[in-house]
C-alpha positions in Angstrom: 94.2 63.0 91.1 94.1 63.5 87.3 96.1 61.3 84.9 98.3 63.1 82.4 99.8 61.8 79.2 102.0 63.6 76.6 102.3 63.3 72.9 105.0 65.2 70.8 104.6 65.8 67.1 106.9 67.6 64.6 106.3 69.5 61.4 109.0 70.5 59.0 109.6 74.0 57.5 108.3 73.2 54.0 105.2 71.4 55.3 104.4 74.5 57.4 104.9 76.8 54.4 102.7 74.6 52.3 99.9 74.7 54.9 100.2 78.5 55.1 99.8 78.8 51.3 96.7 76.6 51.5 95.4 78.8 54.2 95.5 81.8 51.8 92.8 80.0 49.7 90.6 79.6 52.8 91.2 83.3 53.7 89.9 84.4 50.3 86.7 82.4 51.1 86.3 83.6 54.7 86.5 87.4 53.9 83.6 87.5 51.4 81.7 85.0 53.5 82.0 87.3 56.5 80.7 90.2 54.4 77.7 88.1 53.3 77.0 87.0 56.9 77.2 90.6 58.2 75.1 92.0 55.4 72.4 89.4 55.9 72.5 90.0 59.7 71.9 93.7 59.3 69.0 93.0 56.9 67.6 90.4 59.3 67.9 92.8 62.3 66.1 95.7 60.6 63.5 93.4 59.1 62.8 91.8 62.5 62.7 95.2 64.2 60.1 96.5 61.6 58.0 93.4 62.1 58.0 93.9 65.9 56.9 97.5 65.5 54.0 96.5 63.3 53.0 93.6 65.7 53.1 95.9 68.7 50.8 98.4 67.0 48.1 95.8 66.3 48.2 93.6 69.4 44.9 93.2 71.3 44.2 92.3 74.9 42.1 89.2 75.7 40.0 90.5 78.7 39.1 87.0 79.9 40.8 83.8 78.7 37.7 81.8 79.8 35.8 83.5 76.9 36.7 83.2 73.3 35.8 86.5 71.5 35.2 86.0 67.7 36.1 89.7 67.2 39.7 88.8 68.0 39.9 85.8 65.7 43.0 85.8 63.4 44.5 88.8 65.4 47.6 89.0 67.4 46.5 88.9 71.1 48.1 89.2 74.5 46.6 86.9 77.1 47.4 86.0 80.7 45.9 83.1 82.5 46.4 79.6 84.0 48.0 77.1 81.8 46.8 73.7 83.0 46.1 70.1 82.0 44.3 67.0 83.3 46.8 64.8 81.7 49.0 62.5 83.8 52.7 62.2 82.9 54.4 59.0 83.9 58.0 57.9 84.3 57.3 54.2 84.2 60.9 53.2 85.1 60.6 54.8 88.5 56.8 54.8 89.0 56.6 58.6 89.1 53.4 60.1 87.9 52.2 63.7 88.1 49.3 65.7 86.6 51.6 68.3 85.1 52.5 70.2 82.0 56.1 68.8 81.9 58.0 66.0 83.6 61.7 65.4 83.3 64.2 62.8 84.5 67.7 64.2 84.5 70.5 61.6 84.6 74.2 62.4 85.3 77.0 59.8 85.3 80.3 60.0 87.1 82.8 59.3 84.4 86.1 60.0 82.8 86.5 63.3 80.9 89.4 64.1 78.6 91.0 67.6 78.5 93.6 68.3 75.9 96.0 71.3 75.6 98.6 71.8 73.0 101.7 74.0 73.1 103.9 74.7 70.1 107.4 76.1 69.8 109.3 77.1 66.7 112.7 75.5 66.1 115.8 76.8 64.3 115.4 75.9 60.6 111.7 76.5 60.4 110.4 73.4 62.0 107.8 73.3 64.7 107.3 71.0 67.7 103.9 70.5 69.3 103.5 69.0 72.8 99.9 67.9 73.5 98.9 67.2 77.1 96.0 64.8 77.6 94.5 65.1 81.1 91.9 62.7 82.4 89.6 63.7 85.3 86.5 62.2 86.8 83.4 64.4 86.9 79.6 64.3 86.6 78.2 64.8 83.1 74.7 64.6 81.8 75.6 62.6 78.6 78.0 59.7 78.3 81.4 60.9 77.1 82.6 58.7 74.2 85.7 57.2 75.9 86.3 55.2 72.7 87.7 58.4 71.2 90.1 59.1 74.0 93.8 59.4 73.1 94.7 57.1 76.0 91.9 54.5 76.3 93.4 52.2 78.8 92.0 52.7 82.3 89.6 55.5 81.1 86.6 53.5 79.9 83.1 54.9 80.6 80.2 52.4 80.9 76.9 52.8 79.1 74.2 54.8 80.9 71.9 52.4 82.8 69.1 54.9 82.7 68.6 57.7 80.1 67.3 61.2 80.6 63.6 61.6 79.9 61.4 64.6 78.9 57.6 64.4 78.8 55.2 67.1 77.7 51.4 67.2 78.1 49.8 66.8 74.7 46.5 68.2 75.9 46.9 71.5 77.8 44.6 74.5 78.0 44.8 78.2 78.7 41.4 79.2 79.9 39.0 78.2 77.1 41.8 77.8 74.6 43.9 74.8 73.6 47.6 75.2 74.4 49.7 73.2 72.0 52.7 71.2 73.2 55.2 73.4 71.4 54.2 76.3 73.6 54.1 74.0 76.7 57.8 73.2 76.1 58.7 76.9 76.5 57.5 77.0 80.1 60.4 76.5 82.5 58.8 76.9 86.0 60.5 73.8 87.3 60.0 72.2 90.7 62.0 69.3 92.1 60.1 66.1 92.9 60.9 64.5 96.3 61.4 60.8 95.5 59.5 58.2 97.4 62.1 55.5 97.5 59.8 52.6 98.2 57.4 53.5 95.5 60.1 54.3 92.9 61.9 51.0 93.4 58.9 48.8 93.6 59.6 47.1 90.3 63.3 46.4 91.1 64.5 43.2 92.8 66.0 43.2 96.3 69.6 43.1 95.1 69.1 46.0 92.7 67.4 48.1 95.4 70.7 48.0 97.4 72.3 50.2 94.7 69.9 53.1 95.3 69.6 55.7 98.1 68.2 59.2 98.5 70.7 62.0 98.2 68.9 65.3 98.8 66.4 65.8 96.1 68.2 63.2 93.9 68.0 59.5 93.6 71.6 58.1 93.8 72.4 54.9 91.9 75.8 53.2 92.6 77.6 50.5 90.6 77.9 48.8 94.0 77.1 50.2 97.4 76.0 53.8 96.8 78.2 56.4 98.4 77.6 60.0 97.2 80.6 61.1 99.2 83.0 58.9 97.2 81.4 58.3 93.8 82.7 55.6 91.5 82.9 55.5 87.7 79.5 54.6 86.4 77.5 55.9 89.5 74.4 57.9 88.5 72.6 60.9 90.0 69.0 61.0 89.0 66.8 64.1 89.5 63.1 64.4 88.8 61.4 67.7 88.2 58.0 68.9 87.0 56.2 72.0 85.6 52.9 72.2 87.3 49.9 74.2 86.1 50.9 77.9 86.4 50.0 81.4 85.3 51.6 82.4 82.0 51.4 85.3 79.6 51.2 84.7 75.8 51.7 86.7 72.6 50.2 84.8 69.7 47.5 84.7 67.0 44.1 83.7 68.1 42.8 81.1 65.6 39.5 79.7 66.7 40.2 78.0 70.0 43.9 77.6 69.3 47.0 79.8 69.1 49.3 80.0 66.2 52.4 82.2 65.4 51.4 85.6 64.2 52.9 86.6 60.8 53.5 90.3 60.1 53.1 91.8 56.7 56.9 91.5 56.1 56.9 87.8 57.0 58.2 87.9 60.6 56.7 85.4 63.0 55.8 86.7 66.5 55.0 84.4 69.4 56.3 84.4 73.0 55.4 82.7 76.3 56.5 84.2 79.6 55.8 82.9 83.1 53.6 85.0 85.4 51.5 88.0 84.4 53.7 90.0 82.0 52.4 93.0 80.1 52.4 93.1 76.3 54.9 96.1 76.4 57.4 94.1 78.5 57.0 91.1 76.2 57.8 93.2 73.2 60.8 94.7 75.0 62.0 91.1 75.5 61.6 90.3 71.8 63.6 93.5 70.9 66.4 92.6 73.3 66.5 89.1 71.8 66.8 90.6 68.3 69.6 93.0 69.4 71.5 90.2 71.2 71.4 88.0 68.1 72.5 90.9 66.0 75.6 91.5 68.1 76.4 87.8 68.3 76.4 87.6 64.5 78.4 90.8 64.1 81.1 89.4 66.4 81.1 86.2 64.4 81.5 88.1 61.1 84.3 90.2 62.6 86.2 87.1 63.8 85.8 85.4 60.4 87.0 88.6 58.6 90.1 88.9 60.9 90.9 85.2 60.5 90.6 85.5 56.7 93.2 88.3 56.6 95.4 86.4 59.1 95.4 83.4 56.8 96.2 85.5 53.8 99.2 86.9 55.6 100.2 83.4 56.7 102.9 82.8 54.1 104.8 85.9 55.3 105.2 84.3 58.7 105.8 81.0 57.0 108.8 82.4 55.2 110.1 83.9 58.4 109.7 80.6 60.3 113.3 79.7 59.3 114.5 82.1 62.1 112.0 81.9 65.1 112.8 85.4 66.6 112.0 87.0 63.3 108.9 84.9 62.8 107.6 86.1 66.2 107.9 89.8 65.1 106.4 89.1 61.6 103.6 87.0 63.2 102.7 89.9 65.6 102.7 92.5 62.8 100.6 90.2 60.6 98.1 89.6 63.4 97.8 93.3 64.2 97.2 94.1 60.5 94.7 91.3 60.2 92.7 92.7 63.1 92.8 96.2 61.7 91.8 95.2 58.2 89.1 92.8 59.6 87.7 95.7 61.7 87.6 98.0 58.7 85.8 95.5 56.6 83.3 95.0 59.4 82.7 98.7 59.9 82.3 99.3 56.2 79.9 96.4 55.8 77.7 97.4 58.7 77.9 101.1 57.8 76.7 100.6 54.3 73.9 98.4 55.5 72.8 101.0 58.0 72.9 104.1 55.7 69.4 103.4 54.3 67.9 102.9 57.7 70.0 105.0 60.1 72.1 107.4 58.0 73.9 109.0 61.0 75.0 105.6 62.4 76.0 104.3 59.0 78.0 107.4 58.1 79.7 107.4 61.5 80.9 103.8 61.0 82.2 104.5 57.6 84.1 107.5 59.0 85.7 105.3 61.6 86.7 102.8 58.9 88.1 105.7 56.8 90.3 106.8 59.7 91.6 103.2 59.9 92.5 103.3 56.1 94.1 106.8 56.6 96.2 105.4 59.4 97.4 102.5 57.2 98.2 104.9 54.3 100.2 107.2 56.6 102.2 104.3 58.0 103.0 103.1 54.4 104.1 106.6 53.3 106.4 107.0 56.4 108.1 103.7 55.4 108.5 104.7 51.8 109.9 108.2 52.6 113.3 107.0 54.0 113.7 104.7 51.0 113.1 107.6 48.6 115.7 109.7 50.5 118.3 107.0 50.3 117.7 106.5 46.6 118.5 110.2 45.9 
């Protein structure tokens, strides 16, 4: 069962108001920052797309990876073949050795994990009360959680890892007649679990230490006392060994002598990709284009969030003034958030639209039209509010 602890903090009205004023300064930084990010992202996306179009138009097929053709030297090539090595990778701690491209030891420890959740409520007079719940649960994690930074340290201490994770890569690998550099080997993820030979793996341990280990499926289980995978204790370890054996891969890269290097397009884009199995050049370029599109949308979303947050911070003092009466603050806060989202969306659409006009005019103009509708909606709302005031003045 999880342990729970509570902490309550209070903030006064004027302190909250001062923080909201400071937030305005941050907002005025975030908005232009989001515009710069989105502008750069659109440039990067188009630049990358043009580079990929050029690269696909010049790629050449290597008919036989066992033969190095001088006519393809310094060109972007597509090659499929067996990536292999004669190098033996060794985990000396557990006497595991394999002739392989990669060898990994993954270590997980059963330990304390802190989860925190804060809930705030406004108080009459403009103050705010925050209740933070700290919950401590036991779970398996690959890295040691720094329990020294827990809010409630007593009874929630995590020991140091007895064994660390390990990752080994063959320094001398080949693809047919070509050398296959370690940076490319690291991109191969055709993992297979290694079944542990308990007697061999524990040969260097003394008799007392061996009692702390047992086989648990494909893992080696290490207990702080008698190992019991069904009822783990804080500090118990689960150790998994896996390997990437020689396998068929497909590669897009520049042939440079008997080596491969990233291909650089005329506009400065680097093109290099490894896929497991026999994959055509067309499918590999499709993968690169999807990757470019995915990154573009991630950065667009980040830019939109930053823009909305910037406007929300600028509108912060309005809610800060209304905090003196919580029901009114809720209405003002909702209106300010809605306005921030609308303005942030308009800035995003205008920025992306302007960036796309030179490349895809129809898309760019469509985005600007949508942004214009948003501005028209705002102006109509403003005029409707001003009209009753004008009538009353007459």
